[in-house]
Structures are given as C-alpha cells and as structure tokens.
N, C-alpha and C positions, 0 to 999 in steps of 0.2 A: 379209246379202243376202236371206235368207228373210223377215226382218222387213219390209224394203222392199217385197218382192213381196206379202206378206200385207196390208200397209196399202193398197197400190195396188189389190189385188183387192177388199178390203172397200169401198174408195171407189167402185170401178167398180160393184159390186153395189148399193150404197146409191143411187147416182145413177141406175143403170139401173132400179131399182124405181119411181122417180118419173117418169123421162122416158127413153124409148128413144133419142131423139136425143142427149140429154145423155150417156147411157151410151156411145153410139157415138163421141161426141167424146172422151170420156175414154179409150176404147180406142185410138183413132187417135193421140192425144197420147202415150199410153204407148209405143206401138210406135215413134213418131218419136223419143221421148226415149231409148229403149234403143238405137235405131240410131245416133243422134247420139253417145251416150256411147261406143259401140263404136268408131265411126270416129275420135273424138277421142282415145281412150286407147290404141289399138292402136299397136304399134311400126311405124315405116316401114321397109320392106324392099325392096331392089331385087332380091333373089334369090327371094322368095316363101316362104321358110321360116325359122324361128327355131331356132337350134341351142342345145342346152344345154351345149355344150362351148366353151371359149375358142378363138378363132381363132389365138391366139398361142402359148399354152402347153398347150392341150388339157386343162386342168383343168375340173372341173365348175363350172358357174355356179349360184349360189344362186338359189332361186325366191322370188318375191314375188307373191302373188295369182294363182298358177298360171302365171306367165310368168317366164322366167329374167331375172336382172338383167343390165343392159347393160354393166356394168363387172366385169371379173374380179377376185375377191378376192385371187388369188395374185400376178398380175403387174401389175394395174391397167390392162390394155388395154381400151379401149372398143370394143365390137363394131361391125362395119360395118353391121349391120341396126338399130342403135340410132337413135332419133330425135335429131336435132340439138338442142342446148340453146339 
C-alpha cells in the first residue's frame, strides 16, 4: 500500500514540476480513484456497522486486510452485512 502511495506521490511531484494543471489533474484523478476503490470494495451493510463476531455462533471472524471475513470459519454462516456474490 505504501509503495502505491509513494509511486503516485512521485508521479504527482514529477508532473507538477513541469505543469501545474497536469499536477492538478493527477491529484484529482488520484482522489477519484481512491474514492471509487473504497466504494467498490466496501461491504454492503443495511445496519451501518460491521461486527467481528459471527451472528450465528458468536465466534470471532478472521480478518483480511483490516476487515472481518464474511463467512464464519466455525459454522460456515454468511453474515448479513456481507455483499451478495
């Protein structure tokens, strides 16, 4: 993640040194890209919060990339906040 941010920032600084408008375009595209990636990858939830406990058996859900997995490893229950496949 830090490598992606570092490469993006170096690209921004390189383009901004030659053209202020080009630097602004790169900055806006980066913000739009991060916003789009966040909206695309976030779990859909009707309740507004994501639990780290299974709704069925109350065991802990394993985490992946900072978010709990949508399927319980103990009982196999798919959580209600999980995005439909």
